[in-house]
C-alpha positions in Angstrom: 25.8 8.6 3.9 25.2 12.2 3.0 24.2 14.7 5.8 20.0 14.9 5.1 20.3 11.2 5.7 21.9 10.7 8.3 19.8 13.3 10.0 16.8 11.4 8.8 18.4 8.3 10.3 18.9 9.9 14.0 15.2 10.8 14.1 13.2 8.6 16.9 10.1 9.3 14.7 8.8 7.1 11.1 9.8 10.1 8.6 8.6 9.5 4.3 8.9 12.5 2.0 6.9 11.8 -0.7 6.9 14.4 -4.0 4.3 16.7 -6.0 3.7 13.4 -7.7 2.9 11.0 -5.2 6.0 9.0 -5.4 8.2 8.3 -2.5 11.5 10.4 -2.3 12.6 8.7 0.8 12.0 7.2 4.1 14.1 6.5 7.4 14.4 3.2 8.5 12.3 4.1 11.8 9.5 4.5 9.0 10.2 1.1 7.7 10.0 -0.1 11.2 7.0 1.2 12.1 4.8 -0.4 8.6 6.7 -3.4 8.4 8.2 -2.0 4.8 11.1 -3.8 3.8 14.2 -1.6 2.4 13.6 -2.8 -1.0 10.0 -2.1 -1.0 10.4 1.2 0.1 12.5 2.5 -2.9 13.1 6.0 -4.5 10.2 6.8 -6.9 8.2 3.9 -5.9 4.3 5.5 -6.4 2.8 6.3 -3.3 -0.2 4.4 -4.3 1.9 1.2 -4.8 3.7 1.6 -1.2 0.0 2.1 0.2 -1.0 -1.1 -1.6 1.7 -3.0 -0.1 0.9 -1.9 3.8 -3.1 -2.8 2.9 -1.9 -6.4 1.3 0.0 -7.5 4.8 -2.6 -5.8 7.4 -4.8 -8.5 5.0 -2.5 -11.2 5.3 -2.1 -10.6 9.0 -5.9 -11.2 9.5 -6.3 -13.7 8.0 -8.1 -11.8 5.0 -8.2 -13.0 1.3 -8.8 -11.0 -1.9 -12.2 -11.4 -3.7 -11.4 -12.9 -7.0 
């Protein structure tokens, strides 16, 4: 683990970094826990819109909502 990654992991808060192109650069495990985001779905380079879409789908499923076709 690099020093910056170790610093992010050591933080008590959830931290996520997105680049100017709105792609995920990095996040710590506290952020993934907070947003119930598995590590494989929060990879570097993932478009931020995809990250948010996944969250909306998780929340909708938890509420029992279904997608209108």
